[in-house]
BADO-151029 format. One record per residue (C-alpha): residue number from 1; x, y, z. Coordinates in nm, 3 decimals, padded with zeros to 5 digits. Example, Ala and Ser with C-alpha at 12.3 -4.5 7.8 and 13.67 -1.06 7.14 Angstrom:
2
- 1;01.230;-00.450;00.780
- 2;01.367;-00.106;00.714
END
This chain:
297
- 1;-02.492;03.631;-12.132
- 2;-02.307;03.948;-12.214
- 3;-02.089;04.070;-11.928
- 4;-02.009;04.431;-11.841
- 5;-01.665;04.383;-11.997
- 6;-01.818;04.272;-12.325
- 7;-02.060;04.564;-12.311
- 8;-01.772;04.811;-12.295
- 9;-01.601;04.628;-12.581
- 10;-01.922;04.659;-12.782
- 11;-01.934;05.033;-12.725
- 12;-01.572;05.074;-12.839
- 13;-01.650;04.881;-13.158
- 14;-01.952;05.102;-13.220
- 15;-01.748;05.420;-13.182
- 16;-01.496;05.293;-13.435
- 17;-01.775;05.197;-13.673
- 18;-01.913;05.551;-13.659
- 19;-01.585;05.687;-13.789
- 20;-01.582;05.465;-14.094
- 21;-01.949;05.415;-14.184
- 22;-02.197;05.698;-14.250
- 23;-02.530;05.669;-14.073
- 24;-02.852;05.685;-14.271
- 25;-03.220;05.641;-14.195
- 26;-03.262;05.313;-14.379
- 27;-03.168;04.965;-14.268
- 28;-02.807;04.884;-14.350
- 29;-02.731;04.544;-14.502
- 30;-02.442;04.369;-14.334
- 31;-02.176;04.212;-14.552
- 32;-02.179;03.832;-14.546
- 33;-01.817;03.827;-14.436
- 34;-01.868;04.060;-14.139
- 35;-01.761;03.929;-13.800
- 36;-02.058;03.852;-13.569
- 37;-01.907;04.060;-13.287
- 38;-01.903;04.359;-13.522
- 39;-02.249;04.308;-13.673
- 40;-02.438;04.308;-13.342
- 41;-02.332;04.652;-13.219
- 42;-02.383;04.801;-13.565
- 43;-02.740;04.670;-13.572
- 44;-02.810;04.843;-13.241
- 45;-02.636;05.163;-13.347
- 46;-02.823;05.180;-13.676
- 47;-03.149;05.094;-13.504
- 48;-03.120;05.380;-13.258
- 49;-03.026;05.618;-13.539
- 50;-03.337;05.513;-13.729
- 51;-03.540;05.557;-13.412
- 52;-03.430;05.919;-13.365
- 53;-03.479;05.973;-13.738
- 54;-03.845;05.864;-13.693
- 55;-03.807;05.550;-13.907
- 56;-03.967;05.326;-13.647
- 57;-04.017;05.021;-13.869
- 58;-03.655;05.045;-13.981
- 59;-03.543;05.071;-13.619
- 60;-03.743;04.767;-13.515
- 61;-03.607;04.560;-13.802
- 62;-03.256;04.629;-13.673
- 63;-03.351;04.554;-13.311
- 64;-03.527;04.229;-13.404
- 65;-03.227;04.122;-13.610
- 66;-03.009;04.188;-13.305
- 67;-03.244;03.979;-13.089
- 68;-03.206;03.687;-13.329
- 69;-02.830;03.723;-13.311
- 70;-02.815;03.772;-12.932
- 71;-03.131;03.607;-12.793
- 72;-03.012;03.622;-12.430
- 73;-02.920;03.991;-12.433
- 74;-03.207;04.208;-12.297
- 75;-03.068;04.519;-12.464
- 76;-03.229;04.416;-12.794
- 77;-03.569;04.380;-12.630
- 78;-03.549;04.707;-12.433
- 79;-03.447;04.882;-12.756
- 80;-03.756;04.740;-12.925
- 81;-03.967;04.870;-12.635
- 82;-03.807;05.214;-12.677
- 83;-03.910;05.218;-13.043
- 84;-04.278;05.173;-12.950
- 85;-04.272;05.436;-12.677
- 86;-04.077;05.692;-12.883
- 87;-04.318;05.638;-13.171
- 88;-04.615;05.713;-12.946
- 89;-04.440;06.017;-12.800
- 90;-04.383;06.141;-13.155
- 91;-04.746;06.083;-13.255
- 92;-04.877;06.265;-12.947
- 93;-04.629;06.554;-12.966
- 94;-04.468;06.479;-12.630
- 95;-04.118;06.577;-12.742
- 96;-04.216;06.930;-12.844
- 97;-04.215;07.269;-12.679
- 98;-04.594;07.287;-12.721
- 99;-04.618;06.993;-12.479
- 100;-04.317;07.056;-12.259
- 101;-04.396;07.421;-12.185
- 102;-04.759;07.352;-12.098
- 103;-04.773;07.244;-11.733
- 104;-05.116;07.088;-11.774
- 105;-04.965;06.846;-12.026
- 106;-04.609;06.818;-11.895
- 107;-04.728;06.736;-11.544
- 108;-05.065;06.587;-11.635
- 109;-05.010;06.366;-11.940
- 110;-05.126;06.352;-12.299
- 111;-05.478;06.421;-12.422
- 112;-05.732;06.141;-12.430
- 113;-05.827;05.858;-12.198
- 114;-05.565;05.613;-12.079
- 115;-05.752;05.326;-12.243
- 116;-05.735;05.507;-12.578
- 117;-05.361;05.556;-12.548
- 118;-05.265;05.214;-12.414
- 119;-04.956;05.077;-12.586
- 120;-04.957;04.698;-12.545
- 121;-04.660;04.649;-12.778
- 122;-04.446;04.871;-12.555
- 123;-04.565;04.709;-12.232
- 124;-04.502;04.355;-12.358
- 125;-04.153;04.428;-12.493
- 126;-04.060;04.627;-12.182
- 127;-04.183;04.351;-11.951
- 128;-03.975;04.091;-12.137
- 129;-03.666;04.314;-12.122
- 130;-03.712;04.361;-11.747
- 131;-03.752;03.988;-11.686
- 132;-03.440;03.910;-11.889
- 133;-03.239;04.177;-11.705
- 134;-03.356;04.051;-11.366
- 135;-03.250;03.701;-11.468
- 136;-02.899;03.831;-11.533
- 137;-02.893;04.017;-11.202
- 138;-03.003;03.710;-11.008
- 139;-02.677;03.546;-11.109
- 140;-02.470;03.862;-11.063
- 141;-02.633;04.160;-10.887
- 142;-02.342;04.382;-10.998
- 143;-02.376;04.306;-11.369
- 144;-02.358;04.652;-11.529
- 145;-02.525;04.541;-11.850
- 146;-02.827;04.400;-11.666
- 147;-02.852;04.715;-11.453
- 148;-02.840;04.936;-11.762
- 149;-03.129;04.751;-11.923
- 150;-03.329;04.753;-11.598
- 151;-03.271;05.127;-11.558
- 152;-03.388;05.188;-11.914
- 153;-03.695;04.965;-11.876
- 154;-03.807;05.118;-11.547
- 155;-03.732;05.471;-11.664
- 156;-03.944;05.422;-11.976
- 157;-04.228;05.266;-11.778
- 158;-04.219;05.565;-11.545
- 159;-04.269;05.793;-11.846
- 160;-04.542;05.567;-11.979
- 161;-04.731;05.555;-11.649
- 162;-04.717;05.931;-11.597
- 163;-04.770;06.058;-11.953
- 164;-04.969;05.787;-12.133
- 165;-05.176;05.616;-11.864
- 166;-05.181;05.926;-11.638
- 167;-05.102;05.722;-11.328
- 168;-04.894;05.983;-11.152
- 169;-04.825;05.788;-10.832
- 170;-04.731;05.474;-11.024
- 171;-04.507;05.683;-11.247
- 172;-04.334;05.841;-10.948
- 173;-04.285;05.502;-10.784
- 174;-04.128;05.359;-11.098
- 175;-03.922;05.677;-11.140
- 176;-03.780;05.633;-10.791
- 177;-03.699;05.268;-10.868
- 178;-03.517;05.366;-11.189
- 179;-03.327;05.631;-10.995
- 180;-03.205;05.372;-10.744
- 181;-03.095;05.139;-11.025
- 182;-02.918;05.422;-11.206
- 183;-02.722;05.515;-10.893
- 184;-02.624;05.151;-10.840
- 185;-02.512;05.120;-11.203
- 186;-02.303;05.437;-11.192
- 187;-02.136;05.324;-10.871
- 188;-02.030;05.004;-11.050
- 189;-01.954;05.155;-11.390
- 190;-01.917;05.537;-11.398
- 191;-01.886;05.526;-11.778
- 192;-02.249;05.407;-11.818
- 193;-02.370;05.764;-11.844
- 194;-02.695;05.683;-12.022
- 195;-02.808;05.622;-11.662
- 196;-02.793;05.993;-11.592
- 197;-03.100;06.040;-11.812
- 198;-03.318;05.853;-11.562
- 199;-03.170;06.052;-11.275
- 200;-03.200;06.385;-11.453
- 201;-03.556;06.331;-11.572
- 202;-03.660;06.224;-11.222
- 203;-03.509;06.526;-11.051
- 204;-03.631;06.772;-11.311
- 205;-03.992;06.653;-11.336
- 206;-04.038;06.640;-10.958
- 207;-03.864;06.976;-10.924
- 208;-04.118;07.128;-11.166
- 209;-04.417;07.018;-10.958
- 210;-04.610;07.270;-10.751
- 211;-04.474;07.332;-10.401
- 212;-04.762;07.159;-10.223
- 213;-04.712;06.841;-10.427
- 214;-04.339;06.839;-10.362
- 215;-04.410;06.881;-09.990
- 216;-04.621;06.565;-09.980
- 217;-04.368;06.379;-10.193
- 218;-04.089;06.473;-09.953
- 219;-04.291;06.322;-09.669
- 220;-04.283;05.998;-09.867
- 221;-03.910;06.029;-09.923
- 222;-03.933;06.146;-10.287
- 223;-03.719;06.448;-10.367
- 224;-03.665;06.657;-10.678
- 225;-03.426;06.931;-10.779
- 226;-03.459;07.109;-11.113
- 227;-03.102;07.232;-11.124
- 228;-02.961;06.893;-11.038
- 229;-03.190;06.740;-11.299
- 230;-03.052;06.975;-11.563
- 231;-02.695;06.886;-11.466
- 232;-02.765;06.513;-11.483
- 233;-02.935;06.543;-11.822
- 234;-02.628;06.737;-11.936
- 235;-02.412;06.440;-11.840
- 236;-02.628;06.205;-12.049
- 237;-02.641;06.452;-12.339
- 238;-02.263;06.492;-12.341
- 239;-02.142;06.143;-12.254
- 240;-02.432;05.904;-12.303
- 241;-02.451;05.652;-12.582
- 242;-02.779;05.501;-12.700
- 243;-02.986;05.759;-12.509
- 244;-02.766;06.057;-12.591
- 245;-03.001;06.212;-12.854
- 246;-03.301;06.153;-12.628
- 247;-03.117;06.332;-12.347
- 248;-03.039;06.620;-12.583
- 249;-03.400;06.682;-12.684
- 250;-03.522;06.659;-12.324
- 251;-03.245;06.892;-12.211
- 252;-03.319;07.140;-12.490
- 253;-03.686;07.148;-12.389
- 254;-03.584;07.182;-12.026
- 255;-03.367;07.480;-12.118
- 256;-03.665;07.634;-12.291
- 257;-03.874;07.592;-11.976
- 258;-03.597;07.774;-11.790
- 259;-03.579;08.045;-12.061
- 260;-03.221;07.950;-12.152
- 261;-03.288;07.968;-12.524
- 262;-02.924;08.003;-12.635
- 263;-02.839;07.669;-12.474
- 264;-03.148;07.506;-12.623
- 265;-03.055;07.642;-12.966
- 266;-02.712;07.476;-12.959
- 267;-02.860;07.135;-12.881
- 268;-03.140;07.163;-13.137
- 269;-02.895;07.272;-13.407
- 270;-02.681;06.968;-13.328
- 271;-02.980;06.733;-13.344
- 272;-03.101;06.889;-13.670
- 273;-02.761;06.833;-13.829
- 274;-02.735;06.475;-13.701
- 275;-03.092;06.376;-13.791
- 276;-03.201;06.589;-14.090
- 277;-03.478;06.337;-14.163
- 278;-03.651;06.429;-13.834
- 279;-03.860;06.744;-13.896
- 280;-03.931;06.795;-13.525
- 281;-03.577;06.907;-13.447
- 282;-03.571;07.160;-13.731
- 283;-03.916;07.287;-13.634
- 284;-03.819;07.338;-13.270
- 285;-03.498;07.511;-13.376
- 286;-03.691;07.749;-13.602
- 287;-03.923;07.840;-13.313
- 288;-03.638;07.977;-13.104
- 289;-03.438;08.149;-13.375
- 290;-03.373;08.511;-13.266
- 291;-03.615;08.657;-13.520
- 292;-03.892;08.418;-13.414
- 293;-03.845;08.388;-13.038
- 294;-04.031;08.703;-12.939
- 295;-04.340;08.604;-13.135
- 296;-04.342;08.240;-13.022
- 297;-04.252;08.271;-12.653
END
C-alpha cells in the first residue's frame, strides 16, 4: 500500500524526471537498469501525457504496466478508467466549445440514447479503482492517496452519469460525494490540488443551471457558484498534477462561456504548445483568435 508520504515522494520524482526527459506521444521504453521507484511514476506521467495527446492505446499500455508493477495501488486503475472516459469525451466532442457553449448539451448530455453510449470498460475500471481505494481507507480513513483516487473515481462517474447516461440526479449525487471527498483530502493534504477540479466542476456546472433548478437543488442541500467554480478550476489548472491539463481545457471552455476570451486564449495556447499532437487544442485556439472571434461567437 502506498502511503501519502510515498505519494508525495512519487510526485517529486516525476517533477525531476520532467526536467531531464522530453515527453512524447509514444510509449517510452524504460532502461533495464532503472530503479523500480523511478519507473512507476514515469509510467504514470507518460501515460497521462499520451492520454491528453489522444494516444489512448499508448496511455493504457503505460497504465497497465504500472498496474503490474504496483498491483495494490488504485491510482493505476483509476488512470485506466480515465483513459476510457476521456476517449469517449473526445469521440463525442464533449471537450469542445461546440458542446460546452450549447446549454442543451452542456446541461443535458451527449446525443444518442444512454444505451448506445454505455461505456462498460470505463465503469468496470472505475468500480475496481473505487473498491481498491475504499479498502485503503478502511485501514486508514485519512490516507491522502486513497482519498485522491476516490475523488477522481467519483468525479469521473459524476461526469459519466450526467453526460453519457443522462442521469442528472445520479450525476449530481455523485458530484456531491466527490465534493465531500475532495474537501476531506484537501484538509489532510493541501498540496493535493488535483482535488480542486472536482470542486470546481461541481460548483460551475450547478451554477450554470437555470434558476428554478438551482432553487430545488438548494432545498436538497446542493449548492453551486459559478465564480467559485472558476476559482477552484484555476487552482487545479495552476497547481494540479495528473489532472492539470484536464482542468486547463475545462477552465478555458468555462472562460469562453463567460466571454473571457483572452483568458481562454492563454490556456489554449499553453495546451497547444504542450500537446501539439492533439488537434482539438489548436482548433479551439484558432476559433478565438482575434480575427476569427467575431465570426465564430
